[in-house]
C-alpha positions in Angstrom: 152.4 145.4 108.1 148.8 145.2 107.2 147.3 141.9 106.5 144.4 140.6 104.4 141.5 138.7 106.0 141.2 135.0 105.3 137.8 135.4 103.7 138.7 138.1 101.2 137.2 137.9 97.8 139.3 137.7 94.7 137.9 141.1 93.6 138.8 142.6 97.0 142.3 141.2 96.9 143.3 142.1 93.3 141.2 145.1 92.4 143.5 147.6 94.4 146.2 146.8 91.7 144.0 148.4 89.0 144.2 151.8 90.8 147.8 151.7 92.1 150.1 154.0 90.2 153.0 154.3 92.6 155.7 151.7 92.6 156.3 151.8 96.3 152.6 151.4 97.0 152.5 148.5 94.5 155.5 146.8 96.1 154.0 147.1 99.6 150.6 145.8 98.7 152.2 143.0 96.6 154.1 141.9 99.7 150.8 141.9 101.7 149.3 139.6 99.0 152.4 137.3 99.1 152.1 137.0 102.9 148.4 136.2 102.6 149.2 133.3 100.2 152.0 132.1 102.4 149.6 131.9 105.4 148.1 128.8 103.6 151.5 127.0 103.8 152.9 128.1 100.5 156.7 128.8 100.4 157.6 132.4 99.6 159.1 131.8 96.1 155.9 130.0 95.0 153.7 132.6 96.6 155.5 135.3 94.7 154.9 133.3 91.4 151.3 132.7 92.2 150.6 136.4 93.1 152.4 137.6 89.9 150.3 135.2 87.8 147.0 136.2 89.3 147.6 140.0 89.4 148.5 139.7 85.6 145.3 137.6 85.0 143.2 140.1 86.9 144.7 143.2 85.3 144.2 141.5 81.9 140.6 140.9 82.6 140.1 144.4 83.8 141.9 145.9 80.8 139.9 144.0 78.3 137.2 146.6 77.4 138.0 148.7 80.4 135.6 146.8 82.6 135.5 144.9 85.8 135.7 141.1 85.4 132.3 139.4 85.5 131.3 137.2 88.4 132.0 134.1 86.3 135.5 135.3 85.3 136.2 136.1 88.9 135.1 132.8 90.2 137.1 130.9 87.5 140.2 132.9 88.6 139.5 132.3 92.2 139.1 128.4 91.7 142.2 128.4 89.7 144.1 130.3 92.4 143.0 127.8 95.1 144.0 124.8 92.9 147.5 126.5 92.5 147.8 127.2 96.3 146.7 123.7 97.3 148.9 121.9 94.6 
């Protein structure tokens, strides 16, 4: 299975979900994201919840006005993600 680098940006991690249209591809990449979060010591159930939450938030930002999130929005999401992971 492919893995994500430790220093991946929020945009790099979640932007692929904007372009995925195939369910199998979505499921595969979702599992890669879950494994990435688990690498920080998060249990699988919680990692799944965190990933669903941040995929939804990213897609919502991208869908508002059909634009990419601003740098500030991306940073706010990233900080929120790390607070969730470290909680």
